[in-house]
C-alpha positions in Angstrom: 4.4 -60.1 -9.9 4.1 -62.5 -7.0 2.3 -61.6 -3.7 4.4 -61.5 -0.6 3.6 -61.8 3.0 5.6 -62.2 6.2 4.7 -64.6 9.0 6.5 -65.8 12.2 7.5 -69.4 12.5 5.3 -69.7 15.6 2.2 -68.4 13.8 2.9 -70.6 10.8 3.2 -73.9 12.7 0.4 -73.0 15.1 -2.0 -72.6 12.3 -1.0 -75.8 10.5 -0.4 -78.2 13.4 -2.6 -77.2 16.3 -5.2 -79.9 17.1 -7.4 -81.0 20.0 -9.8 -79.3 22.4 -10.1 -76.2 24.5 -9.6 -77.3 28.1 -9.7 -74.5 30.7 -10.0 -76.9 33.6 -7.1 -74.8 34.8 -4.8 -72.4 33.1 -2.4 -70.0 34.8 -2.9 -66.5 33.4 0.7 -65.5 34.1 2.1 -68.0 31.6 3.6 -65.4 29.3 5.4 -63.5 32.1 6.6 -66.7 33.7 7.7 -68.1 30.4 9.8 -65.1 29.6 11.6 -65.3 33.0 12.2 -69.0 32.5 13.7 -68.4 29.0 16.1 -65.9 30.5 17.2 -68.2 33.3 17.9 -71.0 30.8 19.8 -68.6 28.5 22.0 -67.5 31.3 23.4 -71.0 31.5 24.6 -70.9 27.9 28.3 -71.2 27.2 30.6 -68.7 25.6 30.0 -68.7 21.8 26.3 -69.8 22.2 23.8 -67.4 20.8 20.4 -66.5 22.1 17.4 -64.8 20.4 19.0 -65.5 17.0 17.0 -63.9 14.2 16.4 -66.2 11.2 14.3 -65.9 8.0 13.7 -67.7 4.7 11.6 -67.1 1.6 9.3 -69.9 0.4 7.4 -69.8 -2.9 4.1 -71.5 -3.2 1.3 -71.1 -5.7 2.3 -67.6 -6.7 2.9 -66.5 -3.1 6.2 -65.6 -1.6 6.0 -66.4 2.1 8.8 -64.8 4.2 9.0 -66.9 7.3 11.0 -65.4 10.2 11.5 -65.6 13.9 13.9 -65.6 16.8 15.5 -68.9 17.9 15.7 -69.2 21.7 19.2 -70.6 21.5 21.9 -71.7 19.0 24.4 -73.8 20.9 27.8 -74.6 19.5 28.8 -78.2 20.5 31.6 -80.5 19.6 29.4 -82.6 17.3 27.8 -79.6 15.7 25.3 -76.8 16.3 22.1 -77.4 18.4 18.9 -75.4 18.0 17.4 -75.0 21.4 13.7 -74.3 21.9 12.7 -73.5 25.6 9.2 -74.1 26.9 7.8 -73.7 30.4 5.3 -76.2 31.6 3.0 -76.7 34.6 2.9 -80.5 34.0 5.2 -82.9 35.7 8.2 -83.6 33.5 7.8 -87.4 33.6 4.4 -86.9 31.9 6.1 -85.4 28.8 7.5 -87.4 25.9 8.6 -86.6 22.4 5.0 -86.7 21.0 3.4 -84.4 23.7 3.7 -81.1 21.8 4.0 -81.5 18.0 3.6 -77.7 17.6 6.8 -77.1 19.7 8.8 -79.5 17.6 7.4 -77.9 14.4 8.6 -74.5 15.6 12.0 -75.7 16.5 12.3 -77.6 13.2 11.5 -74.4 11.4 14.3 -72.5 13.0 16.6 -75.5 12.4 15.9 -75.6 8.7 16.5 -71.9 8.2 19.9 -72.1 10.1 20.9 -75.2 8.1 20.1 -73.5 4.8 22.0 -70.4 5.7 25.1 -72.3 6.8 24.9 -75.2 4.2 24.7 -78.0 6.8 23.7 -81.5 6.1 22.3 -82.3 9.5 21.5 -80.6 12.8 20.4 -81.4 16.3 17.1 -79.9 17.6 16.6 -79.7 21.3 13.4 -79.1 23.3 14.2 -77.8 26.8 11.2 -78.1 29.1 11.3 -76.3 32.4 8.8 -77.2 35.2 7.4 -73.9 36.4 7.2 -74.8 40.1 10.4 -76.8 40.6 12.5 -75.2 37.8 13.7 -78.7 37.0 14.6 -79.3 33.3 14.0 -82.0 30.8 15.8 -82.0 27.4 14.8 -84.0 24.4 17.0 -84.2 21.3 16.4 -85.2 17.7 18.8 -85.1 14.8 17.4 -84.1 11.4 18.9 -84.2 7.9 18.6 -81.1 5.6 16.4 -82.8 3.0 14.1 -84.0 5.8 13.5 -80.5 7.2 13.3 -79.0 3.7 10.4 -81.4 2.9 8.8 -80.7 6.3 8.8 -76.9 5.7 7.6 -77.2 2.1 4.7 -79.3 3.3 4.0 -76.8 6.1 4.0 -73.9 3.7 1.8 -75.7 1.2 -0.7 -76.4 4.0 -0.8 -72.7 4.9 -0.8 -71.4 1.3 -4.6 -71.4 0.8 -5.1 -69.5 4.0 -2.3 -67.1 3.0 -4.1 -66.6 -0.2 -7.2 -65.4 1.7 -5.1 -63.1 3.9 -3.4 -61.6 0.8 -6.8 -61.1 -0.9 -8.1 -59.3 2.2 -4.9 -57.2 2.3 -5.4 -56.3 -1.4 -9.0 -55.4 -0.8 -7.9 -53.0 2.0 -5.1 -51.6 -0.1 -7.3 -51.0 -3.0 -10.4 -49.5 -1.3 -9.0 -47.4 1.5 -7.4 -44.7 -0.6 -10.6 -44.0 -2.5 -12.9 -44.1 0.5 -15.0 -40.9 0.9 -16.6 -39.6 4.1 -19.9 -41.5 4.2 -22.1 -38.4 4.5 -22.8 -35.5 2.2 -20.9 -33.1 4.4 -19.3 -32.7 7.8 -21.1 -31.4 10.8 -19.6 -28.4 12.6 -16.3 -29.6 14.2 -16.4 -33.0 12.6 -13.7 -32.3 10.0 -11.4 -30.9 12.7 -11.8 -34.0 14.9 -11.2 -36.4 11.9 -8.2 -34.4 10.9 -6.7 -34.5 14.4 -7.2 -38.3 14.7 -5.5 -38.8 11.3 -2.6 -36.6 12.2 -2.2 -38.3 15.6 -1.9 -41.7 14.0 0.4 -40.6 11.2 2.8 -38.9 13.7 2.6 -41.8 16.3 1.3 -39.5 19.0 -1.6 -39.5 21.5 -4.7 -37.3 21.4 -7.2 -36.2 24.1 -10.4 -34.9 22.5 -13.6 -33.5 23.9 -16.2 -33.7 21.2 -19.8 -32.7 22.3 -22.8 -35.0 21.9 -24.2 -35.0 18.4 -20.9 -34.2 16.6 -20.7 -37.8 15.4 -17.6 -39.0 17.4 -17.7 -42.6 16.2 -17.5 -41.9 12.5 -15.2 -38.9 13.1 -12.6 -41.2 14.7 -13.1 -44.5 12.8 -13.1 -42.9 9.4 -9.7 -41.1 9.7 -8.2 -44.2 11.4 -9.3 -46.4 8.5 -7.8 -43.8 6.1 -4.5 -44.0 8.0 -4.2 -47.6 6.8 -3.0 -46.1 3.5 -0.1 -44.4 5.2 1.6 -47.8 5.9 2.8 -49.0 9.3 -0.7 -49.3 10.7 -2.2 -52.8 10.6 -5.0 -52.7 13.2 -7.5 -50.5 15.0 -8.9 -51.2 18.4 -12.1 -49.4 19.1 -12.6 -49.6 22.9 -15.7 -48.7 24.9 -17.5 -49.5 28.1 -21.0 -49.8 26.6 -22.6 -52.4 24.4 -24.6 -49.8 22.6 -21.5 -47.8 21.6 -20.0 -51.0 20.1 -23.1 -51.2 17.9 -22.6 -47.6 16.8 -19.0 -48.5 15.8 -20.3 -51.5 13.8 -22.9 -49.2 12.0 -20.1 -46.7 11.2 -18.1 -49.5 9.5 -21.1 -50.6 7.6 -21.6 -47.0 6.3 -18.1 -47.0 5.0 -18.6 -50.4 3.5 -21.5 -48.9 1.5 -19.0 -46.4 0.2 -16.8 -49.2 -1.2 -14.6 -50.0 1.8 -13.5 -53.7 2.0 -11.9 -54.5 5.4 -12.6 -57.0 8.1 -13.8 -56.1 11.6 -14.8 -58.3 14.6 -16.7 -57.4 17.8 -15.5 -59.1 21.0 -18.3 -60.1 23.4 -17.7 -61.2 27.0 -17.4 -64.9 27.4 -20.3 -65.3 29.8 -22.6 -63.4 27.4 -21.7 -65.2 24.1 -21.2 -68.7 25.6 -23.7 -71.2 24.1 -23.9 -73.3 27.3 -25.9 -72.6 30.4 -22.7 -72.6 32.4 -19.4 -71.3 31.1 -17.3 -74.5 31.6 -14.6 -74.7 28.9 -14.0 -78.5 29.0 -14.3 -80.9 26.2 -16.5 -83.4 28.1 -19.0 -80.6 29.0 -19.0 -78.5 25.9 -19.2 -79.7 22.3 -17.9 -76.4 21.1 -14.7 -76.8 23.1 -14.3 -80.5 22.2 -12.1 -80.7 19.1 -12.0 -76.9 18.7 -8.6 -76.7 17.2 -9.4 -79.5 14.7 -12.2 -77.3 13.2 -11.2 -73.7 13.9 -9.1 -73.2 10.7 -12.1 -74.1 8.5 -14.3 -71.8 10.5 -11.9 -68.9 10.1 -11.5 -69.4 6.3 -15.3 -69.7 5.9 -16.1 -66.5 7.7 -13.3 -64.4 6.2 -14.4 -65.4 2.7 -18.0 -64.5 3.2 -18.2 -61.7 5.8 -16.7 -58.3 6.5 -18.4 -56.9 9.6 -18.2 -59.8 12.0 -20.7 -58.8 14.7 -21.7 -60.9 17.7 -24.6 -62.4 15.7 -22.3 -63.2 12.8 -19.7 -64.8 15.0 -22.4 -66.9 16.7 -23.8 -68.0 13.4 -20.5 -69.4 12.1 -19.5 -70.8 15.5 -22.7 -72.9 15.5 -22.1 -73.9 11.9 -18.6 -75.2 12.6 -19.2 -76.2 16.2 -16.5 -74.0 17.7 -16.5 -71.9 20.9 -17.8 -68.4 19.8 -15.6 -66.5 22.3 -12.3 -68.2 21.3 -13.4 -67.9 17.7 -13.7 -64.1 18.1 -10.3 -63.9 19.7 -8.8 -65.9 16.9 -10.4 -63.6 14.4 -8.9 -60.6 16.2 -5.5 -61.7 15.0 -6.5 -61.1 11.4 -9.2 -58.4 11.6 -8.4 -54.9 10.6 -10.7 -53.4 13.2 -11.4 -54.9 16.6 -14.3 -53.6 18.7 -14.5 -54.4 22.4 -14.4 -53.5 26.0 -11.6 -51.5 27.6 -10.4 -54.6 29.5 -9.0 -56.4 26.4 -6.3 -53.8 26.4 -6.1 -52.2 29.9 -7.0 -54.9 32.4 -3.9 -57.0 33.4 -6.2 -60.0 34.2 -7.7 -60.3 30.8 -5.7 -58.2 28.4 -5.0 -60.0 25.1 -1.6 -61.8 25.5 -1.6 -62.4 21.8 -1.0 -58.7 21.2 2.8 -58.9 21.3 5.0 -55.7 21.4 5.7 -55.8 17.6 1.9 -56.0 16.9 1.1 -53.1 19.3 3.5 -50.8 17.4 1.3 -51.3 14.4 -2.0 -50.8 16.3 -3.9 -47.6 17.2 -6.3 -47.3 20.1 -9.6 -45.4 19.8 -10.9 -45.1 23.4 -14.6 -44.0 23.3 -16.4 -42.5 26.3 -13.0 -42.1 27.9 -14.3 -40.5 31.0 -15.5 -43.9 32.1 -11.9 -45.3 32.0 -10.8 -43.4 35.1 -13.0 -45.3 37.5 -12.7 -48.5 35.5 -8.9 -48.3 35.6 -9.0 -47.7 39.4 -10.8 -51.0 39.6 -8.5 -52.8 37.2 -5.4 -51.7 39.0 -6.7 -52.4 42.5 -6.8 -55.8 44.2 -8.3 -57.5 47.3 -7.3 -60.4 49.4 -9.9 -61.8 51.8 -9.2 -63.8 55.0 -12.5 -65.7 55.0 -11.9 -67.0 51.4 -8.5 -68.4 52.5 -10.0 -69.9 55.7 -12.5 -71.8 53.5 -9.7 -73.1 51.3 -7.8 -74.3 54.4 -11.0 -76.1 55.8 -11.8 -77.6 52.4 -8.4 -79.3 51.8 -7.2 -80.0 55.4 -6.3 -83.7 55.8 -6.2 -84.3 52.0 -4.0 -81.6 50.5 -2.1 -80.5 53.6 0.4 -78.3 51.8 -2.4 -76.3 50.3 -4.2 -76.0 53.7 -1.0 -75.0 55.5 -0.2 -72.4 52.9 -3.7 -70.9 53.1 -3.4 -71.0 57.0 -0.1 -69.1 56.8 -1.7 -66.3 54.7 -4.7 -66.1 57.1 -2.3 -65.6 60.0 -0.4 -62.9 58.2 -3.7 -61.1 57.4 -4.9 -61.5 61.0 -1.8 -59.6 62.2 -2.9 -56.6 60.1 -6.4 -56.7 61.5 -7.6 -54.1 64.0 -11.0 -54.9 65.4 -11.2 -51.4 67.0 -10.8 -49.7 63.6 -12.9 -51.4 60.9 -11.5 -49.2 58.1 -7.8 -48.5 58.4 -4.9 -47.3 56.2 -1.9 -49.6 56.6 1.6 -48.2 56.3 3.1 -51.3 54.6 2.6 -55.0 53.8 5.1 -57.3 55.4 7.3 -59.3 53.1 6.2 -62.5 54.9 2.6 -62.0 53.5 3.9 -61.6 49.9 6.0 -64.8 50.3 3.0 -66.6 51.9 0.7 -65.7 49.0 3.3 -66.8 46.5 3.7 -70.1 48.4 -0.1 -70.6 48.4 -0.2 -70.1 44.6 2.6 -72.7 44.1 0.8 -75.2 46.3 -2.6 -74.7 44.8 -1.5 -74.9 41.1 -0.8 -78.7 40.9 -4.1 -79.5 42.7 -6.0 -77.4 40.2 -4.2 -79.2 37.3 -5.3 -82.6 38.5 -8.1 -84.3 36.5 -11.4 -85.2 38.0 -14.4 -83.3 39.2 -14.3 -81.7 42.6 -16.7 -78.9 43.7 -14.0 -77.5 46.0 -11.8 -76.7 43.1 -14.1 -73.9 41.9 -13.5 -71.9 45.1 -9.8 -72.8 45.2 -9.4 -71.6 41.6 -11.2 -68.3 42.5 -8.9 -67.7 45.4 -5.9 -68.8 43.3 -6.6 -66.1 40.7 -7.4 -63.5 43.3 -4.0 -64.3 44.8 -2.2 -64.1 41.5 -3.8 -60.7 40.8 -2.9 -59.5 44.2 0.8 -60.2 43.5 0.6 -58.8 40.0 -0.9 -55.5 41.3 1.6 -55.5 44.2 4.3 -55.1 41.6 2.7 -51.8 40.5 2.4 -50.3 44.0 4.1 -47.0 44.4 3.0 -43.6 45.9 -0.2 -43.8 43.7 -1.4 -46.6 46.0 -2.7 -47.0 49.5 -3.0 -50.2 51.6 -6.5 -50.6 53.2 -7.5 -53.0 55.9 -11.3 -53.5 56.2 -13.0 -55.7 58.7 -16.4 -53.9 58.6 -18.3 -56.8 57.0 -17.3 -59.5 59.4 -14.4 -60.5 57.3 -10.9 -58.9 57.0 -10.0 -57.7 53.5 -6.7 -56.3 52.5 -6.9 -53.9 49.5 -4.2 -52.5 47.3 -6.1 -49.4 46.3 -5.1 -47.4 43.2 -5.7 -43.7 43.9 -4.4 -42.5 40.6 -4.4 -44.8 37.6 -2.7 -42.3 35.3 0.8 -43.8 35.4 -0.3 -47.4 34.5 -2.6 -46.1 31.8 0.2 -44.1 30.3 2.5 -47.1 30.3 -0.1 -49.3 28.6 -1.2 -46.9 25.9 2.5 -46.0 25.3 3.2 -49.4 23.9 0.9 -48.8 21.0 1.5 -46.8 17.8 -0.9 -44.1 18.9 -4.1 -43.6 21.0 -7.1 -41.2 20.9 -9.1 -40.8 24.1 -12.4 -39.0 23.4 -15.7 -38.2 25.0 -18.5 -35.7 25.0 -17.7 -34.9 28.6 -13.9 -34.7 29.3 -14.8 -31.8 31.6 -12.9 -30.3 33.3 -10.4 -31.1 30.5 -7.2 -30.8 32.5 -8.5 -33.2 35.1 -9.3 -36.0 32.6 -6.2 -35.5 30.6 -4.1 -35.9 33.7 -6.1 -38.9 35.0 -5.9 -40.8 31.7 -2.2 -40.5 31.6 -1.7 -37.5 29.3 1.6 -35.6 29.1 2.7 -32.2 27.7 3.7 -33.8 24.4 0.2 -35.1 23.7 -2.2 -33.4 21.3 -5.4 -31.9 22.8 -8.7 -30.9 21.1 -11.7 -29.2 22.6 -14.6 -28.7 20.2 -17.7 -26.5 20.8 -21.2 -27.9 20.5 -22.5 -28.1 16.9 -25.9 -27.1 18.1 -27.5 -23.7 18.9 -28.1 -22.9 22.5 -31.7 -22.1 21.7 -32.3 -25.8 21.0 -32.1 -26.3 24.8 -34.3 -24.7 27.5 -32.0 -25.1 30.5 -33.7 -24.6 33.9 -32.1 -24.6 37.3 -34.4 -25.2 40.3 -32.8 -24.3 43.6 -34.2 -27.0 45.9 -32.0 -29.0 48.3 -31.3 -32.6 47.4 -28.9 -33.1 50.4 -29.5 -36.4 52.2 -30.9 -34.6 55.3 -33.5 -32.7 53.2 -34.7 -35.4 50.8 -37.8 -36.4 52.7 -39.1 -32.8 53.1 -38.3 -31.7 49.5 -39.4 -34.9 47.7 -43.0 -33.6 47.1 -41.7 -30.2 45.8 -39.3 -31.9 43.4 -42.1 -34.2 42.2 -44.3 -31.1 41.5 -41.4 -29.5 39.5 -41.0 -32.6 37.5 -44.7 -32.7 36.8 -44.6 -29.1 35.7 -41.8 -29.9 33.3 -43.8 -32.7 31.7 -46.8 -30.4 31.4 -44.8 -27.5 30.0 -43.5 -29.6 27.1 -45.6 -32.6 26.0 -43.6 -35.7 25.1 -41.3 -38.2 26.7 -39.0 -37.2 29.6 -36.2 -39.0 31.6 -35.6 -38.0 35.2 -32.3 -39.0 36.8 -31.5 -39.5 40.5 -28.2 -40.2 42.4 -29.5 -43.5 44.0 -32.2 -46.1 43.7 -33.5 -45.2 47.1 -33.9 -41.5 46.3 -35.4 -42.3 42.9 -38.1 -44.5 44.5 -38.9 -41.8 47.1 -39.6 -39.2 44.5 -41.3 -41.7 42.2 -43.9 -42.4 44.9 -44.4 -38.6 45.4 -44.7 -38.1 41.6 -47.5 -40.7 41.4 -49.4 -38.7 44.0 -49.1 -35.4 42.2 -49.1 -36.4 38.5 -51.4 -38.2 36.0 -48.6 -39.0 33.6 -47.6 -42.6 33.0 -44.3 -43.3 34.6 -41.9 -46.2 34.4 -38.9 -46.8 36.7 -35.5 -48.4 36.2 -35.2 -51.7 38.1 -32.2 -53.0 39.9 -30.1 -55.5 38.0 -31.9 -55.2 34.7 -30.6 -57.6 32.0 -30.3 -56.6 28.4 -33.8 -57.7 27.4 -35.3 -55.6 30.2 -33.3 -52.6 29.3 -34.5 -52.9 25.7 -38.1 -53.2 26.9 -37.6 -50.0 29.0 -36.2 -48.0 26.1 -38.7 -49.3 23.6 -41.5 -47.6 25.4 -40.1 -44.2 24.5 -41.8 -43.8 21.1 -42.3 -40.7 19.0 -45.4 -38.8 20.0 -45.6 -40.5 23.4 -46.1 -39.0 26.8 -44.0 -41.2 29.0 -42.0 -40.3 32.1 -38.9 -42.5 32.9 -37.2 -42.6 36.3 -33.6 -43.7 36.1 -30.3 -43.7 38.1 -27.6 -41.2 37.4 -24.4 -42.8 36.1 -26.4 -46.0 35.3 -27.3 -47.8 32.1 -29.7 -45.2 30.8 -27.7 -42.1 31.5 -24.9 -42.9 29.0 -24.8 -44.3 25.5 -28.6 -44.1 25.1 -29.6 -42.5 21.8 -33.3 -41.5 21.8 -33.5 -39.2 18.8 -36.1 -36.7 17.8 -39.5 -37.0 19.6 -38.4 -40.2 21.5 -37.1 -37.8 24.2 -38.2 -34.3 24.8 -37.0 -33.5 28.3 -34.4 -34.5 30.9 -34.1 -33.6 34.6 -31.2 -34.3 36.8 -31.9 -34.3 40.5 -28.7 -33.6 42.5 -25.1 -32.8 41.6 -24.1 -36.5 41.3 -21.7 -36.6 44.3 -20.6 -40.1 45.3 -21.4 -40.9 48.9 -18.5 -40.1 51.3 -16.4 -43.2 51.8 -13.0 -44.2 53.3 -11.6 -44.7 49.8 -12.9 -41.4 48.4 -11.4 -39.6 51.4 -8.0 -41.2 50.6 -8.3 -40.0 47.0 -9.1 -36.5 48.3 -6.1 -36.5 50.6 -3.8 -37.9 48.0 -4.6 -35.2 45.4 -4.5 -32.5 48.0 -1.0 -33.5 48.8 -0.2 -33.1 45.1 -1.3 -29.5 45.1 -4.7 -30.2 43.5 -8.2 -29.6 44.9 -8.7 -33.0 46.5 -12.4 -32.6 47.1 -13.0 -31.7 43.5 -10.9 -34.6 42.2 -12.6 -37.1 44.5 -16.2 -35.9 44.4 -17.1 -32.9 42.3 -15.6 -33.8 38.9 -16.7 -37.4 38.8 -20.2 -36.4 40.0 -20.6 -33.5 37.5 -19.5 -35.8 34.7 -22.6 -38.0 35.4 -24.8 -34.9 35.3 -23.4 -33.8 31.9 -23.7 -37.3 30.5 -27.4 -37.5 31.6 -28.1 -34.1 30.1 -26.4 -35.2 26.9 -29.2 -37.7 26.3 -31.4 -34.9 25.1 -30.0 -33.2 22.0 -28.8 -35.8 19.5 -29.3 -34.0 16.2 -29.8 -30.6 14.6 -33.5 -31.0 14.8 -33.8 -31.9 18.5 -35.3 -29.4 21.0 -36.1 -29.9 24.6 -35.8 -29.1 28.3 -33.0 -29.8 30.7 -33.9 -29.2 34.3 -31.1 -29.2 37.0 -32.6 -29.6 40.5 -30.2 -28.6 43.3 -29.4 -25.2 44.8 -25.6 -25.9 44.4 -25.9 -25.7 40.6 -26.1 -21.9 41.1 -22.8 -21.7 42.9 -19.8 -20.5 41.0 -18.0 -23.9 41.2 -20.8 -25.7 39.4 -21.8 -22.9 37.0 -18.2 -23.0 35.7 -18.5 -26.8 35.0 -21.7 -26.4 32.9 -21.2 -26.6 29.1 -21.2 -23.3 27.2 -24.5 -24.1 25.4 -26.2 -24.5 28.9 -25.1 -21.0 29.8 -28.5 -19.3 29.0 -30.2 -21.0 31.9 -33.4 -19.9 33.6 -33.6 -20.0 37.4 -37.0 -21.5 38.4 -38.8 -20.7 41.6 
C-alpha cells in the first residue's frame, strides 16, 4: 500500500523553489492582512462568470508516495481566447522594478493551479496571469504567459520529484507518531493524587474540541499531566500539533524534560523549542541582512538541507540542538526554529507566538489552527501579559525626532510626522499630567496612517542610514497603534500622559478577556492551567472563559503537616516600613534559626528588600545573598546554584520577579520561605481605571485591580517551598492584613492550619 500525504500548492512550491537570503532591512508586519484586503479588492473587479477562490486538487505518484496537491486559485477568468488563471500578489516595491523573473515561486504556484485546472478540463493550453498590486498606490501590473499542457505536466512532475525525498521523511515521522502514540504509557510508576484527573480532563477537552481552565497545585506534576494526554490525543485523529506556551524559560525546560521522559517510554515524535530572536542570534547585533550576517546570506539556499538533516537525526529539538545544526548548515537559528515549527508535532515557546498581534506566527493559518491545541502553562501570568500585548502607545517626542531627522530630505515623511505631532499636541493638557480622554479624533488616525504610508518607501530603500533605525521603530509603533485601535471598545480607555516631559497617548486595555477568547477560539482546543488560578472565577473570567468551558480545581497532593505556616502581624505599609524593618529582620532571623537550612525571603520592591537586607545583616550571622536588578540568565543561575542541599543560605528576592515563579529548589535546597507584604501593586492612574471599570461591571473593582493580582504573587512565592512528597518547611507571611477575612479566604486550604506569631 502506498503512503499518502496532502500538501498545498503554496507549501510545495515554496519548499522546492525558494532561494536567496533573509533580508529584514525592512518588512511590513501587516503583510498578511493587507494582502487579504488587496485580494478581495481585485476579485471585486472580476466579470460575471469568473470564479474566485476556486478549489483544485490532483494526485501525483512518486517513489511509492501518493502526494495529494491542493489549493485555492485566486481567480479563474473566462475570456474570449480561453480561461486565465489569475494569481494576485501585493507588493511594497515599485511596479516598474518587477519583471517576469522577479518571483519564480509566485509563477510556480500559479503554474500548479493552471496544471490542475487543465487536467480536470482536458485543455491543451492555458494563460497564467500574475497580478501585482502596489500596496501604497493600489496600482496594478499584470504579466501573462501561455503554457501547454505537456509543459506544465513536466513542470509539476519535476516539482513533485524534488519534494519526494522530503515527503518521505515527513511520512516516516508521521508513521513513527502513528505507531508509538497508541502504546505510550504514563512515564511514571503511578499517578500522584489528582494527576490522573487532570490528565483525563485535558484528554477529554481536546477530544471534544472544548476549552479547560484548571487549577492544579504545585507538585502535582502539571507539565507531564497536560503534555501526556495531549500527545495521546494524537491517536484520535484531527489533532496535528500541540503548542505548549509559557512565560518562563525554566518552564520550557520542564516541558522538554517531559517529552524526553515519554521518549524513553518509546514515543517517537518531533518537538521544537522557540527561543527569542535576540537571545538565539549568533551575532553581536541582531541585524538580519545578508551583508552583515553569514547566517542570513543564502539562508533559503541551505535551509532545506538543514531541515532534512535535523529531522532525520533528532526528536527533541531544544535551543542547544537548533543552534548546533544552524551552525553546521550556516542558517539563522531563529528562522530555522520557525521553519521547524511547521513540521514539529509539539512546539514549545512564549505566549507571544500565539497571543501577541505583533509577533504571532502568521504561518499558523486558520486550517492549521483547527488541528492545533494550546496548553497554556502558568496561565495567571497571561492576564497582565495580555494587557500589555493589547495596549499601545504613541509618543509625541519620537515623532518630533522623525520630523527633525528627515526635514529637507524626505519632506513628505517630515510633514506626515509633524501632522501627527500637532494632533497629539491638541490632546495634551499641561495642567493634568495624567488624563483620561473621551475619544481620539479621526484626524489623528488618518494622520498616523498617512505617516506609515510615507515612511514605508523610505525604509525600503537600500543603503545604510542611522536615522532609519529610529524611523523603523516609530513606524512599527504606529502600525501597532492602528492595529490595537481596531480592537478598541468599552474594554479600553484612552490615556494622555505628559508626566515625563513627553506626551504619550495610550490605548489601555482594561480587560483582555474578549481578545483572549477570540484568539483561543480559533484553535481546536485550549487548556489554561496554573497552581494559582485563585480566585478561580476571577482568572477564568479574565482569561476569556465562558459558561460552556470545562473547569477543574484540584486539591493539593500534599499533607498540610508538611508546611508550618506562620502569620506575623507586623505592618508593611509604606508609611511604617522604616520603623518595622528591624522587627521584620529579627523575625526572619528567628525563622532561619528555628529551621536550619536554606531560606528565600520575598519583598514587594527592590527598595524595601534592600532596607530589610541592611537591617538583617545587623541582627543576623547567617550568610545572605540578594537579587540584583537586571540579572541576566548567567547571574540568575549563579544565584540559584548557591542553594545547595545542607546549606545555610538566606536569599533576598523580589515578589513577582524571576525567583518567585518557575524556580524548582527540591528537597533540602530550600527549607523556608517568607513573604513580606501582601503583594499589592503601587497605586497608579492605570490601576485606578481598572478598578473603576470593574466596579462599573458589578465586580469588586479594588480586588480586581489590586488584591487578586497581589495575592497571586504571594501564593506563587509560597509555592517555591513544597515541590515533592518528601519536602517540609516553613512559610512565614509577614503583614497584619493576612489575618483579615479577605486575605484568609484567599489562602490555599493546606495553609489553613497557620500559627499567629507575636
